C-alpha positions as CSV (number, residue, x, y, z in Angstrom):
1,M,-23.8,16.2,-20.7
2,S,-21.0,16.0,-18.2
3,T,-19.1,12.9,-17.3
4,S,-16.9,12.7,-14.3
5,H,-13.3,11.7,-14.9
6,I,-11.2,10.0,-12.3
7,P,-7.5,10.3,-13.2
8,T,-5.4,7.2,-13.3
9,S,-1.6,6.8,-13.3
10,L,-1.7,6.6,-17.1
11,D,-3.9,9.6,-17.6
12,R,-2.7,12.4,-15.3
13,R,-3.8,15.9,-16.3
14,D,-2.7,17.4,-13.0
15,S,0.7,16.3,-11.7
16,S,-0.2,17.8,-8.2
17,L,-2.7,15.0,-7.6
18,P,-1.5,12.5,-5.0
19,E,-0.6,8.9,-5.9
20,S,-2.9,6.2,-4.6
21,H,-0.1,3.7,-4.0
22,L,-2.5,0.8,-4.8
23,I,0.1,-1.5,-6.3
24,F,2.4,-1.0,-3.4
25,S,-0.5,-1.7,-1.0
26,I,-1.3,-4.9,-2.8
27,V,2.3,-6.0,-2.5
28,S,2.3,-5.2,1.2
29,L,-0.8,-7.3,1.5
30,L,1.3,-10.3,0.4
31,F,3.8,-9.6,3.1
32,C,1.6,-8.7,6.1
33,L,-2.1,-9.3,5.7
34,P,-3.5,-7.0,8.4
35,V,-1.4,-4.0,7.6
36,G,-1.9,-4.6,3.9
37,I,-5.7,-4.5,4.2
38,F,-5.5,-1.0,5.9
39,A,-3.1,0.1,3.2
40,I,-5.5,-0.9,0.5
41,L,-8.3,0.9,2.2
42,A,-6.3,4.0,2.4
43,S,-5.4,3.7,-1.3
44,V,-9.1,3.4,-2.2
45,K,-9.8,6.4,-0.1
46,V,-7.3,8.4,-2.2
47,R,-9.2,7.6,-5.4
48,V,-12.6,8.3,-3.9
49,A,-11.3,11.7,-2.5
50,I,-9.9,12.6,-5.9
51,G,-13.2,11.7,-7.6
52,M,-15.0,14.0,-5.1
53,N,-12.4,16.8,-5.7
54,N,-11.2,16.7,-2.1
55,I,-7.5,17.0,-2.6
56,S,-6.5,17.6,1.0
57,V,-8.2,14.3,2.1
58,A,-6.6,12.5,-0.9
59,R,-3.1,13.8,0.2
60,D,-3.6,12.6,3.8
61,A,-4.8,9.2,2.6
62,S,-2.0,8.9,0.1
63,A,0.6,9.5,2.8
64,R,-1.1,7.0,5.1
65,A,-1.3,4.4,2.3
66,A,2.5,4.8,1.6
67,K,3.4,4.6,5.3
68,L,1.2,1.5,5.8
69,S,2.5,-0.2,2.7
70,L,6.1,0.3,3.7
71,L,5.3,-0.9,7.2
72,G,3.7,-4.0,5.9
73,V,6.6,-4.9,3.6
74,M,9.2,-4.2,6.3
75,L,7.3,-6.1,9.0
76,G,6.5,-9.1,6.7
77,S,10.0,-9.4,5.3
78,N,11.4,-9.4,8.9
79,V,9.0,-12.1,10.0
80,Y,9.9,-14.2,6.9
81,M,13.6,-13.7,7.6
82,L,13.2,-14.7,11.2
83,I,11.2,-17.8,10.3
84,T,13.9,-18.8,7.7
85,V,16.7,-18.4,10.3
86,L,14.8,-20.4,12.8
87,V,14.1,-23.2,10.4
88,M,17.7,-23.3,9.2
89,C,18.9,-23.4,12.8
90,I,16.6,-26.3,13.5
91,L,17.7,-28.2,10.4
92,F,21.4,-27.7,11.0
93,Q,21.0,-28.7,14.7
94,A,19.3,-31.9,13.7
95,T,22.3,-33.0,11.5
């Protein structure tokens, strides 16, 4: 009786397995919705590929998830900053 085991971040038997970056992808979803969705999809693909023992696909998806997550956070924070500056300019101009 064999059970398949999908490693998690708490139970890693092989340190060469790529990270899924799921938490980072969820955070990027809060900053930039469209990019965050693609980052989460890439993170899920990492876990599926690891479960199927396809490590090369998992590494590619892991790199993509990390890049998309970073892009989402950077893009979203810049947009939030721009909106804050514009609102402050409008508020100070009115007084």
